[in-house]
KENU-484617 format. One line per field, with one value per residue (C-alpha): residue in one letter; z, x, y; residue number from 1. Coordinates in nm, 2 decimals, always signed. Example, Ala and Ser with C-alpha at 12.3 -4.5 7.8 and 13.67 -1.06 7.14 Angstrom:
<rs>
aa a;s
w +0.78;+0.71
u +1.23;+1.37
v -0.45;-0.11
i 1;2
</rs>
This chain:
<rs>
aa m;f;e;s;y;d;l;n;q;f;g;k;k;m;k;a;i;r;n;s;l;g;y;s;q;s;f;v;a;e;s;i;g;i;n;v;d;t;l;r;k;l;e;n;g;y;t;i;p;r;y;d;t;l;a;h;l;s;q;f;y;k;t;d;i;h;k;l;f;n;t;y;n;k;n;k;f;i;f;e;f;y;d;k;l;d;f;l;m;l;r;g;k;f;n;d;i;k;k;i;h;e;d;f;m;t;s;l;n;t;s;n;q;i;d;l;i;n;p;l;i;f;n;q;i;d;g;l;l;y;a;t;s;v;r;y;q;g;h;i;e;l;a;l;e;t;i;l;n;s;i;k;l;t;i;p;d;f;d;i;a;n;f;a;s;f;r;y;t;s;f;e;i;r;l;l;l;v;a;a;t;c;l;g;d;l;r;q;c;e;q;s;i;q;i;s;e;y;i;l;t;i;i;d;s;t;l;y;s;d;k;i;e;d;l;y;v;i;k;s;l;s;h;i;s;y;n;y;h;r;l;d;k;h;d;k;a;l;e;y;a;q;k;g;i;g;i;s;l;t;k;g;h;f;d;l;l;h;f;l;f;l;r;k;a;v;a;e;m;e;l;q;i;d;s;y;v;e;t;f;k;k;c;l;y;v;i;k;i;t;d;d;d;v;h;y;n;h;m;l;e;l;i;k;n;k;y;e;l;d;f;s;n;l
w +7.10;+7.26;+7.43;+7.28;+7.25;+7.22;+6.88;+6.82;+7.13;+7.08;+6.73;+6.86;+7.10;+6.84;+6.61;+6.92;+6.97;+6.60;+6.59;+6.91;+6.74;+6.43;+6.19;+5.90;+5.84;+5.52;+5.70;+5.97;+5.73;+5.51;+5.82;+5.97;+5.64;+5.65;+5.40;+5.49;+5.46;+5.75;+5.96;+5.86;+5.95;+6.27;+6.37;+6.25;+6.46;+6.18;+6.25;+6.52;+6.49;+6.41;+6.68;+6.45;+6.36;+6.73;+6.77;+6.50;+6.62;+6.98;+6.85;+6.63;+6.88;+7.18;+7.36;+7.48;+7.23;+7.33;+7.69;+7.57;+7.34;+7.65;+7.84;+7.59;+7.66;+7.73;+7.93;+8.15;+8.47;+8.37;+8.32;+8.63;+8.82;+8.66;+8.78;+9.14;+9.11;+8.99;+9.26;+9.53;+9.36;+9.34;+9.71;+9.84;+9.97;+9.89;+10.15;+9.98;+9.65;+9.73;+9.85;+9.52;+9.34;+9.53;+9.48;+9.11;+9.08;+9.27;+9.06;+8.74;+8.87;+9.00;+8.68;+8.44;+8.27;+8.33;+8.00;+7.80;+7.90;+7.76;+8.04;+7.95;+8.07;+8.42;+8.43;+8.31;+8.59;+8.84;+8.69;+8.71;+9.08;+9.17;+8.99;+9.16;+9.50;+9.45;+9.28;+9.59;+9.80;+9.60;+9.37;+9.05;+8.83;+8.95;+8.88;+8.52;+8.45;+8.57;+8.35;+8.05;+8.09;+8.13;+7.79;+7.63;+7.74;+7.45;+7.24;+7.26;+7.06;+7.24;+7.29;+7.49;+7.27;+6.96;+7.15;+6.85;+6.62;+6.79;+6.79;+7.14;+7.29;+7.58;+7.83;+7.67;+7.66;+8.03;+8.10;+7.87;+8.07;+8.38;+8.20;+8.12;+8.49;+8.60;+8.34;+8.48;+8.83;+8.70;+8.56;+8.20;+8.15;+7.78;+7.70;+7.94;+7.75;+7.42;+7.52;+7.67;+7.37;+7.16;+7.36;+7.29;+6.92;+6.93;+7.17;+7.06;+7.28;+7.09;+7.22;+7.17;+7.34;+7.64;+8.00;+7.96;+7.66;+7.84;+8.14;+7.92;+7.77;+8.10;+8.26;+7.96;+8.00;+8.38;+8.31;+8.06;+8.29;+8.58;+8.36;+8.23;+8.60;+8.65;+8.35;+8.49;+8.18;+8.37;+8.08;+7.92;+8.25;+8.27;+7.91;+7.96;+8.31;+8.16;+7.88;+8.13;+8.34;+8.04;+7.93;+8.29;+8.34;+8.00;+8.01;+8.39;+8.50;+8.83;+8.92;+8.84;+8.87;+9.20;+9.08;+8.76;+8.97;+9.17;+8.86;+8.74;+9.08;+9.09;+8.74;+8.81;+9.13;+8.93;+8.65;+8.91;+8.81;+9.08;+9.06;+9.20;+9.55;+9.44;+9.21;+9.51;+9.69;+9.39;+9.43;+9.79;+9.72;+9.47;+9.74;+10.01;+9.82;+9.82;+10.20;+10.20;+10.50;+10.49;+10.14;+10.21;+10.51;+10.31;+10.04;+10.31;+10.44;+10.11;+10.01;+10.34;+10.35;+9.98;+9.88;+10.22;+10.21;+10.49;+10.40;+10.73;+10.78;+10.44
u +9.93;+9.62;+9.46;+9.16;+9.20;+8.96;+9.11;+8.85;+8.94;+9.31;+9.28;+9.11;+9.39;+9.65;+9.46;+9.45;+9.82;+9.90;+9.65;+9.80;+10.14;+10.00;+10.10;+9.90;+9.87;+10.07;+10.35;+10.37;+10.36;+10.63;+10.85;+10.85;+10.83;+10.49;+10.20;+9.95;+9.67;+9.83;+9.80;+9.46;+9.34;+9.51;+9.35;+9.00;+9.04;+9.05;+9.36;+9.60;+9.93;+10.24;+10.52;+10.76;+10.49;+10.44;+10.81;+10.85;+10.55;+10.69;+11.01;+10.84;+10.57;+10.82;+10.56;+10.57;+10.30;+10.35;+10.26;+9.97;+9.85;+9.84;+9.62;+9.34;+9.35;+8.99;+9.09;+9.36;+9.16;+9.15;+9.51;+9.59;+9.36;+9.54;+9.87;+9.75;+9.60;+9.92;+10.12;+9.90;+9.90;+10.27;+10.31;+10.04;+9.83;+9.50;+9.30;+9.36;+9.23;+8.87;+8.95;+9.11;+8.82;+8.58;+8.82;+8.83;+8.46;+8.43;+8.71;+8.52;+8.18;+8.35;+8.55;+8.26;+8.46;+8.23;+8.05;+8.36;+8.40;+8.24;+8.02;+8.13;+8.47;+8.32;+8.21;+8.55;+8.72;+8.48;+8.57;+8.94;+8.91;+8.71;+8.96;+9.24;+9.08;+8.99;+9.32;+9.51;+9.27;+9.38;+9.08;+9.26;+9.02;+8.74;+8.98;+9.04;+8.69;+8.60;+8.86;+8.76;+8.40;+8.52;+8.70;+8.38;+8.20;+8.36;+8.47;+8.15;+8.31;+8.64;+8.79;+9.12;+9.22;+9.23;+9.34;+9.56;+9.25;+9.12;+9.22;+9.25;+9.21;+9.44;+9.18;+9.14;+9.52;+9.54;+9.28;+9.45;+9.77;+9.59;+9.46;+9.82;+9.90;+9.63;+9.72;+10.07;+9.94;+9.74;+10.06;+9.93;+10.27;+10.31;+9.98;+10.06;+10.39;+10.23;+9.98;+10.26;+10.48;+10.18;+10.13;+10.49;+10.42;+10.13;+10.28;+10.50;+10.81;+11.02;+11.19;+10.87;+10.63;+10.44;+10.44;+10.13;+10.27;+10.61;+10.46;+10.26;+10.60;+10.77;+10.49;+10.49;+10.85;+10.83;+10.54;+10.74;+11.05;+10.85;+10.68;+11.01;+11.12;+10.81;+10.92;+11.28;+11.41;+11.63;+11.84;+11.53;+11.41;+11.74;+11.70;+11.36;+11.44;+11.74;+11.53;+11.27;+11.55;+11.70;+11.38;+11.29;+11.62;+11.63;+11.28;+11.28;+11.00;+11.08;+10.75;+10.85;+11.23;+11.26;+11.06;+11.27;+11.59;+11.44;+11.37;+11.73;+11.88;+11.69;+11.79;+12.15;+12.14;+11.98;+12.24;+12.53;+12.63;+12.83;+12.65;+12.33;+12.40;+12.45;+12.15;+11.94;+12.09;+11.98;+11.62;+11.62;+11.79;+11.51;+11.26;+11.45;+11.46;+11.08;+11.07;+10.81;+10.92;+10.64;+10.72;+11.10;+11.05;+10.83;+11.09;+11.36;+11.15;+11.07;+11.43;+11.54;+11.26;+11.27;+11.63;+11.81;+11.98;+11.98;+12.01;+11.87;+12.19;+12.19
v +11.00;+10.86;+11.17;+11.36;+11.73;+12.02;+12.13;+12.40;+12.59;+12.53;+12.67;+12.98;+13.04;+13.00;+13.25;+13.48;+13.46;+13.53;+13.83;+13.97;+13.98;+14.14;+13.85;+13.73;+13.35;+13.37;+13.56;+13.31;+13.01;+13.15;+13.24;+12.89;+12.69;+12.54;+12.54;+12.83;+12.57;+12.37;+12.68;+12.75;+12.40;+12.42;+12.75;+12.62;+12.31;+12.07;+11.89;+11.76;+11.95;+11.77;+11.79;+11.98;+12.22;+12.31;+12.33;+12.59;+12.78;+12.78;+12.93;+13.19;+13.30;+13.28;+13.07;+12.70;+12.58;+12.22;+12.30;+12.51;+12.22;+11.98;+12.21;+12.15;+11.77;+11.68;+11.38;+11.52;+11.45;+11.08;+11.06;+11.24;+11.00;+10.71;+10.85;+10.87;+10.53;+10.37;+10.54;+10.39;+10.05;+10.04;+10.13;+9.90;+10.19;+10.03;+10.19;+10.53;+10.42;+10.47;+10.84;+10.93;+10.79;+11.02;+11.31;+11.23;+11.25;+11.57;+11.73;+11.64;+11.79;+12.11;+12.17;+12.11;+11.84;+11.56;+11.61;+11.57;+11.21;+10.91;+10.77;+10.42;+10.53;+10.58;+10.23;+10.11;+10.31;+10.13;+9.80;+9.89;+9.98;+9.67;+9.46;+9.61;+9.56;+9.19;+9.11;+9.21;+9.01;+8.70;+8.68;+8.69;+8.52;+8.75;+9.04;+8.92;+8.87;+9.22;+9.36;+9.18;+9.28;+9.63;+9.62;+9.48;+9.80;+9.97;+9.67;+9.45;+9.16;+9.16;+8.81;+8.78;+8.50;+8.72;+9.04;+9.15;+9.16;+9.48;+9.85;+10.02;+10.35;+10.45;+10.36;+10.01;+9.97;+10.04;+9.76;+9.53;+9.59;+9.48;+9.17;+9.09;+9.12;+8.90;+8.64;+8.63;+8.59;+8.29;+8.16;+8.20;+8.35;+8.29;+8.48;+8.76;+8.80;+8.80;+9.07;+9.28;+9.25;+9.34;+9.66;+9.75;+9.73;+9.98;+10.24;+10.52;+10.52;+10.76;+11.08;+11.26;+11.02;+11.15;+11.03;+10.80;+10.63;+10.59;+10.43;+10.18;+10.07;+10.05;+9.86;+9.61;+9.56;+9.49;+9.24;+9.06;+9.05;+8.91;+8.65;+8.53;+8.49;+8.27;+8.06;+8.04;+8.22;+8.46;+8.58;+8.70;+8.86;+9.04;+9.17;+9.31;+9.46;+9.63;+9.77;+9.91;+10.06;+10.23;+10.40;+10.49;+10.68;+10.82;+10.96;+11.05;+10.81;+10.64;+10.49;+10.13;+10.18;+9.99;+9.71;+9.69;+9.69;+9.41;+9.21;+9.27;+9.17;+8.85;+8.76;+8.83;+8.62;+8.33;+8.38;+8.40;+8.76;+8.91;+9.27;+9.14;+9.26;+9.61;+9.59;+9.49;+9.81;+10.03;+9.89;+10.00;+10.34;+10.42;+10.36;+10.54;+10.87;+10.88;+10.89;+10.61;+10.42;+10.17;+10.06;+10.06;+9.84;+9.60;+9.57;+9.51;+9.22;+9.07;+9.07;+8.92;+8.65;+8.56;+8.60;+8.57;+8.91;+9.15;+9.52;+9.65;+9.85;+10.01
i 1;2;3;4;5;6;7;8;9;10;11;12;13;14;15;16;17;18;19;20;21;22;23;24;25;26;27;28;29;30;31;32;33;34;35;36;37;38;39;40;41;42;43;44;45;46;47;48;49;50;51;52;53;54;55;56;57;58;59;60;61;62;63;64;65;66;67;68;69;70;71;72;73;74;75;76;77;78;79;80;81;82;83;84;85;86;87;88;89;90;91;92;93;94;95;96;97;98;99;100;101;102;103;104;105;106;107;108;109;110;111;112;113;114;115;116;117;118;119;120;121;122;123;124;125;126;127;128;129;130;131;132;133;134;135;136;137;138;139;140;141;142;143;144;145;146;147;148;149;150;151;152;153;154;155;156;157;158;159;160;161;162;163;164;165;166;167;168;169;170;171;172;173;174;175;176;177;178;179;180;181;182;183;184;185;186;187;188;189;190;191;192;193;194;195;196;197;198;199;200;201;202;203;204;205;206;207;208;209;210;211;212;213;214;215;216;217;218;219;220;221;222;223;224;225;226;227;228;229;230;231;232;233;234;235;236;237;238;239;240;241;242;243;244;245;246;247;248;249;250;251;252;253;254;255;256;257;258;259;260;261;262;263;264;265;266;267;268;269;270;271;272;273;274;275;276;277;278;279;280;281;282;283;284;285;286;287;288;289;290;291;292;293;294;295;296;297;298;299;300;301;302;303;304;305;306;307;308;309;310;311;312;313;314
</rs>
């Protein structure tokens, strides 16, 4: 997991729960089958707890310790902000992005969370917002330059040509994803695919991965699928779109599901697979249930103009 946690405060809370139940450390450790030193380190804030340890403690304390642990995430405001930003970007609501940035800064100040966040991250956020804005104005090279400079704020010797030589925080991975998107827009598809494939190797996408990690995986798969379309390798585009759809449905993350169905439909059309019409409909249905009429109508027009299919009576 990529978040940073206030382990000291979490440990104090865990100790308070145990004391309220009248249990000793040795009794808890013996009851759930862990080393007493593990519990001692956890309560003193010296270690990040394992998933199975939290699961055992949840059952023994009859409290959702996983949920409690996530409340001590120092960067939760950052991730909530990224969720909102992605939502607006995916739906083309670029006029609202400035507003959520202002709301984000206000929330940090009023909640006294601002001191917990590295000041360089604020500059990276500004870089991300600026790059997003200019990218959708068609200034792709400027967007890419902005993103690469933002990464260099925390990785001074970063070089996109040697991207696999560096280690990344969650924030830096988010920026790297945008860099891959820009490279695809510039038709540097092979490098975009390489970066996206690399991100897949460093992200945990298991059953127990969190939403941020899942979305990084889904975004990377969608980038790869789109780039294979650009390269006219539609069998590969179909393969990666299907992988993204599978993870989205399994984990319940629908942010990019319509885009993945679009990529799948186009691949099926190019490969002359009969199900492509139904897949286009799935793309539209996913948008329709969000009640976002503007985005829905935009997708109707895109499909009609680009793929000569009219679903206006859907």
